DOBA-137867 format. One record per residue (C-alpha): residue number from 1; x negated, y, z negated; residue in one letter. Coordinates in Angstrom, 1 decimal, decimal comma, always signed. Example, Ala and Ser with C-alpha at 12.3 -4.5 7.8 and 13.67 -1.06 7.14 Angstrom:
2
i:east:north:up:aa
1:-12,3:-4,5:-7,8:a
2:-13,7:-1,1:-7,1:s
//
This chain:
287
i:east:north:up:aa
1:+16,7:+1,9:-16,1:m
2:+18,6:+3,7:-13,3:q
3:+18,3:+7,0:-15,1:g
4:+14,5:+7,1:-15,3:f
5:+12,4:+9,5:-13,2:g
6:+11,0:+11,0:-11,3:p
7:+9,3:+13,0:-13,9:r
8:+6,3:+15,4:-14,1:a
9:+3,1:+14,1:-15,5:l
10:-0,5:+15,4:-16,0:t
11:-3,7:+14,4:-14,3:p
12:-4,7:+12,8:-17,6:g
13:-1,8:+10,3:-17,2:d
14:-3,0:+9,6:-13,6:g
15:-6,5:+8,8:-15,0:w
16:-4,9:+6,2:-17,2:d
17:-3,3:+4,5:-14,2:w
18:-6,8:+3,5:-13,0:l
19:-7,3:+1,3:-16,1:g
20:-3,8:+0,0:-16,1:q
21:-4,0:-1,2:-12,5:a
22:-7,3:-3,0:-13,3:w
23:-5,8:-4,7:-16,3:r
24:-2,8:-5,9:-14,3:l
25:-5,1:-7,4:-11,7:m
26:-7,2:-9,1:-14,4:w
27:-4,1:-10,9:-15,7:r
28:-3,9:-12,9:-12,4:r
29:-7,4:-12,6:-10,9:p
30:-7,1:-15,6:-8,6:l
31:-3,9:-14,3:-7,0:l
32:-5,3:-10,9:-6,4:f
33:-8,5:-12,3:-5,0:v
34:-6,4:-14,3:-2,5:a
35:-4,4:-11,1:-1,7:v
36:-7,6:-9,1:-1,2:a
37:-8,9:-11,8:+1,3:l
38:-5,7:-11,6:+3,3:f
39:-6,5:-8,4:+5,1:a
40:-10,0:-9,3:+6,6:p
41:-8,9:-12,9:+7,3:t
42:-5,8:-11,7:+9,0:g
43:-7,7:-9,2:+11,1:s
44:-10,3:-11,8:+12,1:a
45:-7,6:-14,2:+13,2:l
46:-5,7:-11,6:+15,2:l
47:-8,9:-10,4:+16,9:l
48:-9,8:-13,9:+17,9:a
49:-6,6:-14,4:+19,9:l
50:-7,5:-15,0:+23,5:p
51:-4,6:-12,9:+24,8:i
52:-6,6:-9,7:+24,2:w
53:-9,3:-10,6:+26,7:e
54:-7,1:-10,4:+29,8:w
55:-4,4:-8,2:+28,6:w
56:-6,7:-5,2:+27,8:l
57:-8,9:-5,4:+30,9:q
58:-6,6:-3,1:+32,9:t
59:-5,0:-1,4:+29,9:g
60:-5,2:+2,2:+29,0:s
61:-6,7:+3,8:+25,9:g
62:-3,2:+4,0:+24,4:w
63:-2,7:+0,3:+24,7:l
64:-6,1:-0,4:+23,3:l
65:-5,4:+1,8:+20,3:l
66:-2,1:+0,0:+19,6:v
67:-3,6:-3,4:+19,9:v
68:-6,6:-2,7:+17,6:t
69:-4,4:-1,0:+15,1:l
70:-2,1:-4,0:+15,2:f
71:-5,0:-6,3:+14,5:c
72:-6,3:-4,2:+11,6:y
73:-3,3:-2,2:+10,3:g
74:-0,7:-4,9:+10,1:l
75:-2,7:-7,3:+7,8:p
76:-3,7:-4,3:+5,7:l
77:-0,1:-3,1:+5,3:s
78:+0,9:-6,6:+4,2:l
79:-1,9:-6,7:+1,7:t
80:-1,1:-3,4:+0,1:v
81:+2,6:-4,2:-0,1:t
82:+2,0:-7,8:-1,4:l
83:-0,4:-6,5:-4,0:a
84:+2,2:-3,9:-5,2:c
85:+4,8:-6,6:-5,6:a
86:+2,4:-8,9:-7,3:l
87:+1,4:-6,2:-9,8:a
88:+5,0:-5,9:-10,9:r
89:+5,3:-9,7:-11,1:a
90:+2,2:-9,9:-13,2:a
91:+3,6:-7,2:-15,5:n
92:+6,6:-9,4:-16,2:r
93:+6,3:-12,2:-18,7:k
94:+9,3:-14,4:-17,9:r
95:+7,7:-16,8:-15,3:e
96:+4,5:-17,1:-13,2:p
97:+3,9:-14,2:-11,0:a
98:+3,8:-16,1:-7,7:f
99:+7,2:-17,7:-8,4:k
100:+8,9:-14,4:-8,6:q
101:+7,9:-13,7:-4,9:l
102:+9,0:-17,0:-3,4:f
103:+12,6:-16,2:-2,7:n
104:+14,5:-14,9:+0,2:r
105:+15,3:-11,5:-1,3:t
106:+11,7:-10,8:-2,2:a
107:+10,4:-12,0:+1,2:a
108:+12,8:-9,7:+3,0:k
109:+11,8:-6,7:+0,9:a
110:+8,1:-7,5:+1,5:l
111:+8,4:-7,7:+5,2:v
112:+10,6:-4,7:+5,5:r
113:+8,3:-2,5:+3,4:t
114:+5,2:-3,8:+5,2:s
115:+6,6:-3,0:+8,6:l
116:+7,6:+0,5:+7,4:f
117:+4,1:+1,2:+6,2:l
118:+2,6:-0,1:+9,4:f
119:+4,8:+2,1:+11,5:l
120:+3,8:+5,1:+9,5:l
121:+0,2:+4,2:+10,1:l
122:+0,7:+3,6:+13,8:l
123:+2,4:+7,0:+14,2:q
124:-0,4:+8,7:+12,4:g
125:-3,0:+7,2:+14,6:y
126:-1,1:+7,9:+17,8:l
127:-0,7:+11,5:+16,8:l
128:-4,4:+11,9:+16,0:a
129:-5,3:+10,2:+19,3:y
130:-3,1:+12,5:+21,2:w
131:-4,5:+15,6:+19,5:m
132:-8,1:+14,5:+20,3:q
133:-7,2:+13,7:+23,9:s
134:-5,8:+17,2:+24,2:q
135:-8,9:+18,8:+22,7:l
136:-11,5:+16,6:+24,4:i
137:-10,8:+15,8:+28,1:s
138:-12,3:+12,3:+28,0:a
139:-11,0:+8,8:+27,6:d
140:-12,7:+7,8:+24,4:i
141:-11,2:+4,3:+24,4:a
142:-12,8:+3,1:+27,6:g
143:-10,8:+0,0:+28,7:g
144:-14,0:-2,0:+29,5:s
145:-15,6:-1,5:+26,1:r
146:-15,5:-4,2:+23,4:p
147:-12,5:-4,3:+21,1:l
148:-14,4:-3,5:+17,9:l
149:-16,7:-0,8:+19,1:a
150:-14,7:+1,2:+21,7:g
151:-11,4:+2,0:+19,9:s
152:-10,4:+5,3:+18,3:f
153:-11,2:+5,3:+14,6:g
154:-12,5:+1,7:+14,7:i
155:-15,9:+0,9:+13,0:a
156:-18,4:-1,8:+14,1:d
157:-17,3:-4,3:+11,4:t
158:-14,0:-5,6:+10,1:i
159:-14,5:-4,5:+6,5:l
160:-15,7:-1,1:+7,6:g
161:-12,6:-0,7:+9,8:t
162:-10,4:-1,9:+7,0:q
163:-11,7:+0,8:+4,7:l
164:-11,2:+3,4:+7,4:s
165:-7,7:+2,3:+8,0:v
166:-7,0:+2,3:+4,3:l
167:-8,1:+6,0:+4,2:g
168:-5,7:+6,7:+7,0:s
169:-2,9:+5,1:+5,1:v
170:-3,6:+7,4:+2,1:l
171:-3,7:+10,4:+4,3:l
172:-0,4:+9,5:+6,1:v
173:+1,4:+8,8:+2,8:l
174:+0,1:+12,1:+1,4:q
175:+1,0:+14,3:+4,3:m
176:+4,5:+12,8:+4,6:l
177:+5,1:+12,8:+0,8:l
178:+5,9:+9,1:+1,2:a
179:+3,6:+7,6:-1,4:v
180:+6,4:+6,2:-3,6:f
181:+8,5:+4,9:-0,7:t
182:+6,7:+1,6:-0,9:i
183:+7,5:+0,7:-4,5:p
184:+11,0:+2,2:-4,2:l
185:+11,7:+0,1:-1,1:q
186:+10,3:-3,0:-2,8:l
187:+11,9:-2,8:-6,2:f
188:+15,0:-0,7:-5,8:r
189:+15,9:-1,6:-2,2:e
190:+17,6:+1,8:-1,7:l
191:+18,3:+3,3:+1,7:p
192:+15,1:+4,6:+3,3:l
193:+16,3:+8,2:+3,3:s
194:+17,0:+8,0:-0,5:v
195:+13,5:+6,5:-1,1:c
196:+11,8:+9,2:+0,9:w
197:+13,7:+12,0:-0,8:r
198:+12,8:+10,5:-4,2:s
199:+9,2:+10,1:-3,2:s
200:+9,0:+13,7:-2,0:a
201:+10,5:+15,0:-5,2:l
202:+8,0:+12,9:-7,3:a
203:+5,1:+14,4:-5,3:m
204:+6,5:+17,9:-5,7:q
205:+6,8:+17,4:-9,5:l
206:+3,2:+16,1:-9,5:n
207:+1,3:+18,3:-7,1:p
208:-2,0:+17,1:-8,4:w
209:-1,4:+13,8:-6,5:l
210:-1,7:+15,6:-3,2:l
211:-5,5:+16,5:-3,4:p
212:-6,2:+13,2:-5,1:m
213:-4,8:+11,1:-2,3:f
214:-6,1:+13,5:+0,3:g
215:-9,7:+13,6:-0,8:l
216:-9,9:+9,9:-1,5:v
217:-8,3:+9,1:+1,8:g
218:-10,6:+11,3:+3,7:l
219:-13,6:+9,7:+2,0:a
220:-12,5:+6,2:+2,9:f
221:-11,8:+7,3:+6,4:l
222:-15,2:+8,7:+7,2:v
223:-17,5:+6,6:+4,9:l
224:-17,9:+3,6:+7,2:p
225:-19,1:+5,8:+10,1:f
226:-22,2:+7,0:+8,1:f
227:-25,1:+4,6:+8,4:q
228:-26,4:+5,1:+4,8:p
229:-23,0:+4,3:+3,4:f
230:-22,0:+1,4:+5,7:s
231:-23,0:-1,4:+3,3:i
232:-21,3:+0,2:+0,2:p
233:-18,2:+0,8:+2,4:a
234:-17,9:-2,8:+3,3:q
235:-18,3:-3,8:-0,4:v
236:-15,5:-1,4:-1,4:l
237:-13,3:-2,5:+1,5:a
238:-12,6:-5,9:+0,1:l
239:-10,9:-5,2:-3,3:p
240:-9,5:-1,7:-2,6:l
241:-6,3:-2,6:-0,7:p
242:-5,2:-4,9:-3,4:a
243:-6,2:-2,4:-6,0:y
244:-4,2:+0,3:-4,2:l
245:-1,1:-1,8:-4,3:g
246:-1,5:-2,4:-8,0:a
247:-2,1:+1,4:-8,5:l
248:+1,1:+2,3:-6,6:l
249:+3,1:+0,0:-8,9:y
250:+1,6:+1,5:-12,0:v
251:+2,2:+5,1:-10,8:a
252:+5,8:+4,3:-9,8:w
253:+6,5:+2,6:-13,1:n
254:+5,2:+5,6:-15,0:d
255:+6,8:+8,3:-13,0:i
256:+10,2:+6,7:-12,2:f
257:+10,7:+4,4:-15,2:q
258:+8,7:+6,0:-17,9:g
259:+6,4:+3,0:-18,1:g
260:+9,1:+1,2:-19,9:a
261:+9,6:-1,8:-17,6:e
262:+7,6:-4,3:-19,7:e
263:+9,3:-3,1:-22,9:d
264:+12,7:-3,5:-21,4:m
265:+11,9:-7,0:-20,3:l
266:+10,8:-7,8:-23,9:d
267:+14,0:-6,5:-25,2:i
268:+16,0:-8,6:-22,8:q
269:+14,1:-11,7:-23,8:d
270:+14,9:-11,0:-27,5:q
271:+18,4:-9,9:-27,1:y
272:+20,3:-13,2:-27,1:p
273:+18,6:-14,2:-30,3:a
274:+19,2:-11,0:-32,2:t
275:+22,8:-10,3:-31,0:v
276:+24,7:-13,6:-31,5:p
277:+28,2:-12,4:-30,5:g
278:+30,8:-9,6:-30,5:g
279:+30,8:-6,4:-28,5:s
280:+27,5:-4,7:-27,7:v
281:+28,7:-1,4:-29,2:s
282:+29,8:-3,1:-32,4:r
283:+26,6:-5,0:-32,9:q
284:+24,2:-2,1:-32,1:s
285:+26,2:+0,5:-34,0:g
286:+26,8:+2,7:-30,9:i
287:+30,1:+4,6:-31,2:r
//
């Protein structure tokens, strides 16, 4: 499996990923529902912490931006990463999906990848905030404004903000050619530089991914701020982070592994019964 990918595919293959990700989620619906609820629940709990009331009273717009992004972006990053890992676990048939994640190695990979995604998101927001502050000579954050309504890129509701932040995640991953760093970090645990180079190569071999992620990310980013679309945006915001995680796994599996992971696991399960003994080359006929 080390020799697979990245390889060039067509937009038609990418269209098939949409159905594959949905079918993976349908295999473990209760687990994916719990994962989808993690982001808004985590954001609500973080926003309810009393520390923000006195800490942000004299804080600057930069501090308010970091705090609000921490409350929204960190739970969202964990949701996407956990859904990506859960999608691979659901695709395996050896043991229950949740048991494959309850070990030290898997937990370390989940935390490391989630923090990496959150830091990418934070840098993207800070850069956008700096650019706007240079173009518009006004403090748009306003330290005395409410946390939900007065922050840069933050909508009036938790779910609306979640969808907007998810769009920012897609745009950051697209611009940095880092879409596949998440599954590569999770499943291969290679050095970050190697993951990034492999992801950039995969994006260059499949340039049709760039406008796809860009247009969808831009739509998610601006949709909650238009009043006619505010309710549909909140409905979409709940399942989409978990669906994105499953979609990242499906795309990685197809581009980097040829979609053969499930077949390889089936072969491994059957191998001890079909090859009773002797050397592998002698039993399989390989010379």
